[in-house]
N, C-alpha and C positions, 0 to 999 in steps of 0.2 A: 368690775374693771377698775384698776387702780389709777388714780389721777394725780398729777402734779400740776399746780398752778404757779405760773411765773408772773411776777409783778415788778413794777418799779416805783409805784406811787400809792395813791389812796386805796387801791384794791377794791373798788366798789363792785366790779364784776366777780372778783373772788368772793366777796361777801354774799353776792346774789347766788352764786353757786353753792356756797355753804348753806344758806337759808333754804334753797331748793332741795338740797340733800336731806336736811332735817325734815322737810315736808314730804319726802319720798318722791320728788318730782324729777329726779335724774336717773331713774331706773336703778340698775345695779352699780352705777358709778359710785366710787368711794374716794373722796379727796384724802390722800395720804400725806401730802406735804405741800407747803408753800415755800417757794424760792424767790428771793428778791436780790437785786443787785444794789439795793440801797438800804442801809440800816435804818434810815428815817422813814421808810415806807409805812404809811398808816395802816395798810392791810395786815401788817405783822401783829398789831394789837388785836385784830379780829381773830387771827389764828390763835393767839394766846388765849383769848376768851373762850374759844371753842376747842381748846386742847389739841390743835393740829400742829404737828412738828413744823418748825420753820427754820430756814437757813438763809444767811446773808452771804452772798458770794464775795470772794476776794477779787480784786481787780485783775490780777494776773492769772492766766490759765483758768478762767471761769467756766469755760465749756467742759474741761476735764472734770471740774468739781461737779457740774450738773450731771454728767454721765455717771459719776460715782454714786450720786444720790439716786438717780433713776434706777440704777442696778440694785442698790441696797433696798429700796422700797418696792422693787418689782413693778415699776410704773409702766402702764400700758397706753396711756394717753397723756400728752402734755397740752395744757390749755394756757396759751399766752393771753394775759389780761392786762394790757398796758405795760408790757415788758419792753423797755426802750433799748434793746440791743438787737442787732441783726443776727439771726440764727444761721450758722454755717452749714454747709453740706455735711460736715462730719456729724453734727447732732441730728440732722434730718435722716441721714443714713442709719445712725444708731437706733433711732426710733422707727425705722422702716416706714417713714411717712406719717406716723401717728402723732402729728402735732397740728393743732388748730389755733387760729387767732381770731380775735374780734376786732373790727375796725369801724370807726364812726363815720363811714360814708357808704354809698352804694357803689362798691367797686364794680368795674375797674375805674370809675371816676374818682378822682381825688385821693389817690394813694398817698402815703407818707404823713408828714406833720402839718400842723396848722389848717386842718381840714375845714373847720367851721368858718374861719375867716375867708378861705378860698371859695367856699360854697356861696357865702353871702356876696362876695365881690363878683362872682360869676353871674348872679341873677337867676340861677337855677330855681325853679319853683318847688323843688323837693330835694330832700337828702335822705339819710337813713343810716342803717348799720348793716354790716356784713360779717358772717362767720365763714372763714375759708380754711382750706388745708394750706399748710405752710410749705412753700417750695424755696428755691434758692434766691428768688427775687424779693423785693419789698412790696408786700401786699399784692402779689401777683398769682398766688396759688389758686387752684380750682375753688370756685364759690360753692358753698354748701347751702346757705340760706341767707335771706335778707329781709329787712323790715323797712318800709318807707315812712318817712316823716315829712309833712309839708313844711315848706319854708314860709313863714308869715312876713308880711310887709314890715311889721314892727320888730322883727327878730334882731337880737344882738347875738354875738358869739355865745355868750353865756346862756341865753334863753334857748337857742337852738341846741346847744350841747346838752342842756338839762333834759329836753324832750327826747333827744336821741338816746341818752343814757338810760332813760326809763325803758325804751324799746330794747336796748342791749341787755338789760336785766331780765327781760322775758325771753329774748332770742337765745342767749347762750345756754341757759339750762335746757331749753327745748332741743337744741342741737346735741348737747352732751348726752341727753337721754336717748336720742335716736342712735348715736354711736354706741353707747353702752348696751343698748338693746340689740345691737347687731344689724341695724337697718342702714348703716352707712359705713363704708370702708374707703380708705384712700384708693383712688383708681390707679395710681401710678406705682403701687407697691404690693407686695404679698401680704397676706393677713398675718398679724402678730399673735 
């Protein structure tokens, strides 16, 4: 299964997927390309180190550019990993629903940005991370899997974020393997 990973920043989930692929932990999934909307994204360096083709999107008509790349590399699954753009119905339809995202909360609680700050302010005793299918909303798609992380009394945003990120790095490869092995398909679309 050919994968594209989309990032905007450090790309730590991209790196964890690459590392999992090297260890044979994502089944038949094969990361073909990295796409970023920012030339300064740190994940690009990891793509270079691992000889994975990478592309930086132009600001205008970036979705058309993504579609061209997905076609060229025969991508079967798109993994959003900190990609800070909203995916339109056009791209979702092009991929026939085969787009997943990782989010640093236990959705449906705390969608969107500034998650850890909002969790700490809420007094919730736990948080976590979620991998979900991407639909037309923001962090509203069907949930695939989650990991729970306790919120500690002494937690700062950075400390909570760090613990959740470790869980993300375990969860995302696990879900990608299930999809690549044919054990998960988007329920709202036909198979690709």
